[in-house]
C-alpha positions in Angstrom: -8.5 1.6 -7.6 -5.7 -0.3 -9.4 -2.6 1.2 -10.5 0.8 0.4 -11.8 4.4 0.5 -10.8 6.3 2.8 -11.9 10.6 1.9 -12.2 12.2 1.8 -8.7 8.9 1.6 -6.9 8.7 0.2 -3.7 4.8 -0.6 -2.4 5.4 1.8 0.3 6.0 4.4 -2.3 3.1 3.5 -4.4 0.9 3.6 -2.0 2.3 7.3 -0.1 1.7 8.3 -4.1 -2.0 7.0 -4.5 -3.0 7.2 -1.4 -1.3 9.5 1.0 -0.1 7.7 3.3 1.5 3.9 4.2 0.2 3.0 8.0 -2.5 0.4 7.8 -2.5 0.7 4.3 0.4 -2.0 3.5 -1.5 -5.0 4.9 -4.7 -4.3 3.2 -2.6 -3.9 -0.1 -0.9 -7.4 0.3 -3.9 -8.9 1.0 -5.9 -7.7 -2.1 -2.6 -8.9 -3.5 -1.4 -12.1 -2.5 1.4 -12.5 -4.8 3.0 -9.0 -5.0 5.3 -10.3 -1.8 7.1 -12.9 -3.9 8.5 -9.8 -6.8 10.9 -8.6 -4.1 11.4 -5.0 -2.6 11.5 -3.0 -5.9 8.6 -3.7 -8.0 9.0 -4.7 -11.8 8.1 -1.6 -13.7 4.3 -1.8 -14.8 3.1 -4.4 -12.1 -0.3 -4.0 -11.4 -1.1 -3.3 -8.1 -4.7 -3.5 -6.3 -5.4 -0.4 -3.8 -8.1 -0.1 -1.5 -10.6 2.8 -2.8 -9.3 5.9 -0.2 -12.8 5.6 1.7 -11.9 2.3 2.9 -8.5 3.0 3.7 -9.8 5.7 5.9 -12.1 3.8 7.8 -9.6 0.7 8.6 -7.6 2.6 10.3 -6.2 1.8 13.4 -6.3 4.4 16.6 -2.9 5.7 17.4 -1.4 4.4 20.7 1.1 6.7 22.4 3.5 5.2 24.7 4.3 8.5 26.9 1.0 10.2 27.7 
């Protein structure tokens, strides 16, 4: 899925807006967009970002680890 950053967007805000979560997604997005980290924390307005498909993002979610059970 290809989206464009809005003014003032960070990568986690962009992921949360389009995929509903950020846990485990940010790493996938950076792997799909290798030059994205060079742009800094605030993405320039209109920056194209490739996101994983929602079904792919859900399938690669790691299990939750709880320290005090």
